[in-house]
N, C-alpha and C positions, 0 to 999 in steps of 0.2 A: 504493500500500500504506500509505503514511504517512497519507493522507487517510482510509482505512478505519479505521486504528487511532485516529486523532483522533476520528472519529465515534463509535467504540465507547466511548472514554473519556468523550466528552461526554454521550452518552446514558446511560451507566452512572452518571455523576455526577447526571444528572437523576433517575434512578430512586432513587439513594441519597438525594437531597434529598427525594424523596417519602416515602421510608422514615423519614427524620428527622422530617418533618412529622407523619406518622402516629404516631410515637413521642411527640412533644410534645403532640399533641391527646389529650384524655381519652377515648380509645377502648379502652384496655386493661381487662381484667377479671381478677380474681384466680382462681387455681386453688383451689377451695373447701377441698381437703384440706390444702394447704400454701400459705397465702395470699401468702407472699413471692414465689412463682412466679406470673408474670402472662402471660396470653395477650395478644398484641397483633397488629396488622395490618401492622406494619412490615416483616415478612419477605416479604410478598406482592410488593412492588416488586422485591425482589432476585430472586425466582423469575421474575418477569416479564422482568427483564433477561436472565436465562439463556435463556428461551424465545424472546425477541425478538432478542437479540444473539448468543447462543451462550455457551459456557463462559467465554470471556474477559470478556464483559459481566457475567455472574453473579458471577465472582470479583472483578472490579473494583468492582462495586456493593457487595459484601460488605465489602471493605476500606474503601472511602470511607465507607460508612454507619457502620461500627464506629469508625473513627478520629474522625469528626465527632461521633458520639454520645459517645465517650470525652472529647473536648475540651469538649463542652457540660456534661458532669457536673463537669469540673474548674472551669469558669467559674462555675457555680452553687454550687460548694462541696460537691459530693456527697462522702459519707463515704469512698468507695472506688471505684477503677476496676474492681473485681471484676465488677460487673454487665455492663458493656459487653464486658469481656474474655470472659466466659462466653458472652455472646450471639454474639460474633464466632466463637468456636470452634464453637458450635452451628450457626450458619448455614453456615460454610465446610464443615463435615463433611457437612451435608445437600446442599449444592451439589456437593461432590465425589462423593457417591453418585449424584446425578442424572447427572453427567458420565460416570461409570463405566457406568451403565445404558445410555446411548446408545452408548457405546464398545463394549460387549459385544454389544448387539442393535441392528442397523441399522433394524429396524422401529420407526417412531415411537411407536406406541401401546405395544408391548411394551417398548420401550426406556424409555419414561416410567414404566411400571409397575415394571419392574425397578429403574430408577434411584431411584424413590420408595422402594422397599423397601430398597435398599442405603443410600440417604441417611438413612432413618429408623433403620436398624440402626447405621450409623456414629455418628449423633447420639446414640442411646441409649447405646451403649458408651462413647463419648468423654465424654459428660456424666455418666455413672454413675461413671467413674473420677475425673473432676474433682470431682464432688460428694463422693466419699469423701475425697479429699485436703482439700477445703475444710472439711468437717464434722469430720474427725478431727484434722487437723494445723494448718490455717490459721485458721479461725474456728469453733472448737468451740461458741461461744455459739449459733450457728445450729442446732446439733443439738438444744439444749434448746427453742428456739423451735418448730422443726418437730415435735418430740416432743409438745409441748403442743397444737399445731394438729391433729395426727393424733388425739390422745386426745379432743379436743373433737368433731372431725368424725365419728369412727367409734366413739366410746364405748370406746376401748381404754385400758388402764392399763399403764404401764411403771414398774417399780420404780426403774429408772435410765434416764437419757436415752440411754445407750449401747445399751440394749435396743431402742430405736426406730430404730437405724441402718438395718437391713435393710428394714423397712417404708418408711422415708423414701426409700431408693434405689429401691425398687420403684415407689412412687407418683410419684417424680420421673421414672422411665423412662416411665410411663404418660403423664405430662404432656408429655414430649418426643414421644411417638408422636402424641398429639392435636394438638400444635402443628405437627408436620410435615404432617399432613392439612390443618390450617387454612391453612398457608402455600402448599402446592402446589396444592390443589384449585381455589380461586378463580382463581389465576394461569393454570392450564391452561384453564379454561373461558373466561376472558376472551380469551386468545390464540386459542383455537379459534373463538370468535365473530368476532374481528377477521378471521381468515383466511376464514371462510365469507362474511361480509358483503362483504368487499372482495376476493374471489378474482379478480375481473377487473381489479383495479387493479394497475399495475406496481409500486407501492410495496410490495405484499404480498410480491413476489418477494424482497425484501430481508430478510424476517423469517427468522431462523435455523430455527425450527421448521417453517416452510413449505418451506424448502429441504430439510430432512430428509424431509418427506412426499414431495416431488417425487422425490428421489433413491431413496426406497423404491419408489415407483410405477414408476420406470424399470427397476429391477432385478427387479421381480415377474415379468414375462413370461419373463425369462431363467431364473428358477428353475423355472418350469413347463415 
C-alpha cells in the first residue's frame, strides 16, 4: 500500500512538473474581453493525473503545481501571490467536481460528463465569489482595469467603474467555463487514446480511468 501511495505521489509530482513547464513556456493567451485573465495549458496535466491516477493523483498534482508555481513567483519577485492562489482554488474546485461526478454515477462516460458539469459549476461559483471579494475589497484597482478592457472590447460605456462589476463577473464566469473545457477535453481524449492503443498491455490495467471502465462493464450485465 505504501508503494502504491509512493507511486501516486511520484507520478503526481511528474504531472505537476509538466504543468509548471507549460506555465513557464509562452503558450498562454489572453482572454480578449479581460486581458489579465489568461488561458493556459497547465491544467491539462492535472486532469491527466486525475484520469490516470485517480482523485488522489489529481488533488496531489493540484497542490504540488500550485505550491511550486507560488514559490516561482516569489523567487522572480512577482507582485502578489494572488494569481497562483486563485489558480489553485480554480483547479481544486474543478477536480472536486470531477470526483463528485464519478462518485455519483459509476458509468465512466456519464460520470465524466456529470463531473465536468459539476466541476465547471463549482469553479464558476467559487471564482465568481472570489473575484467579487478581490475586485470590491482586496484590489479595487483591478475593477477599473477590467472596466476599461470591457469598454474597449465591447464598445460599452460605464459612468463609474463600479457599474462594470456585474459584466466583469459574468464574463469572468464565461472565461472559467471555457477554461474548464480547455482543460478537461484534451486530457480525456489523450487518456482515451492511450487506453485504446494499449488495451492489450498490462500497464493499461493500472490506469484509474481504465479500471472505472472495467468495473462498469462488469456491472452492466447484472443491471440487465
